[in-house]
C-alpha positions as CSV (number, residue, x, y, z in Angstrom):
1,M,-58.1,-52.3,0.5
2,Q,-55.6,-54.0,-1.7
3,G,-57.3,-53.0,-4.8
4,M,-57.0,-49.3,-3.7
5,N,-53.1,-49.5,-3.4
6,K,-52.7,-51.3,-6.4
7,S,-55.3,-48.3,-8.3
8,V,-53.1,-45.6,-6.6
9,A,-49.7,-47.1,-7.4
10,L,-50.8,-47.4,-11.0
11,L,-51.7,-43.9,-11.1
12,L,-48.5,-42.9,-9.8
13,L,-47.0,-44.9,-12.3
14,F,-49.2,-43.6,-14.9
15,A,-48.0,-39.9,-13.6
16,F,-44.4,-40.0,-13.5
17,A,-44.7,-42.0,-17.1
18,L,-46.4,-39.2,-18.6
19,S,-43.7,-36.1,-20.5
20,G,-46.3,-33.4,-18.7
21,C,-44.0,-34.5,-15.5
22,S,-41.3,-32.4,-17.1
23,S,-39.5,-31.4,-13.3
24,F,-39.1,-35.1,-13.5
25,S,-37.1,-35.6,-16.4
26,K,-33.4,-35.5,-16.7
27,T,-34.3,-32.1,-18.3
28,G,-36.3,-31.0,-16.1
29,R,-33.5,-31.5,-13.1
30,Q,-31.0,-29.6,-15.5
31,Q,-32.8,-26.5,-16.0
32,R,-33.7,-25.9,-12.4
33,A,-30.0,-26.6,-11.5
34,Y,-29.2,-24.1,-14.7
35,E,-31.7,-21.5,-13.0
36,K,-30.3,-22.0,-9.6
37,Y,-26.8,-21.5,-10.5
38,V,-27.3,-18.0,-13.1
39,R,-29.3,-16.6,-9.5
40,K,-27.0,-17.6,-7.0
41,S,-24.2,-16.5,-10.0
42,S,-26.2,-13.4,-10.6
43,I,-26.6,-12.3,-6.9
44,T,-22.5,-12.9,-6.3
45,R,-22.0,-10.7,-9.4
46,V,-24.2,-7.8,-7.5
47,K,-22.8,-8.4,-4.1
48,Q,-19.2,-7.9,-5.7
49,Q,-20.0,-5.0,-8.1
50,S,-21.3,-3.1,-4.4
51,R,-18.3,-4.0,-2.6
52,F,-16.1,-2.6,-5.6
53,R,-18.2,0.4,-5.9
54,S,-18.0,1.4,-2.0
55,G,-14.3,0.4,-1.4
56,K,-12.8,1.9,-4.0
57,P,-9.9,3.8,-2.7
58,Q,-9.2,7.7,-4.0
59,M,-6.3,8.4,-6.1
60,P,-4.6,11.5,-4.6
61,S,-5.1,14.9,-6.2
62,Q,-1.5,15.6,-6.1
63,P,1.3,13.3,-6.2
64,M,3.2,12.7,-3.4
65,E,6.9,14.1,-3.5
66,P,9.6,11.9,-2.7
67,S,10.6,12.5,0.9
68,G,14.1,12.3,1.5
69,P,16.5,10.5,4.1
70,V,15.3,9.8,7.4
71,E,17.3,10.0,10.6
72,T,16.2,8.1,13.7
73,M,17.1,8.7,16.8
74,E,16.8,6.5,19.4
75,T,16.3,7.5,23.5
76,G,17.0,5.7,26.1
77,P,19.4,3.7,28.0
78,Q,23.0,3.4,25.8
79,A,26.0,1.1,26.7
80,I,28.5,3.3,28.1
81,P,32.3,2.0,27.0
82,T,34.7,1.0,29.1
83,D,38.3,1.1,28.7
84,G,39.7,-2.3,30.0
């Protein structure tokens, strides 16, 4: 049993030491992180572009004319002046 454990341990050590296991190396991790970043940023960019296309406000066909002064009238109970 101990001999088998040693051989499995040596086999794993040998497999990790090979340069063929590039996914465990520093550059392999960096490449995976960069691919994830590119994927995420491209998805975000597509979402933003579709949001801008659908929510784009339309310019009015004719310019709005400035309105004159606005008078407001209040309706309701008002204070009655008293002579005192």
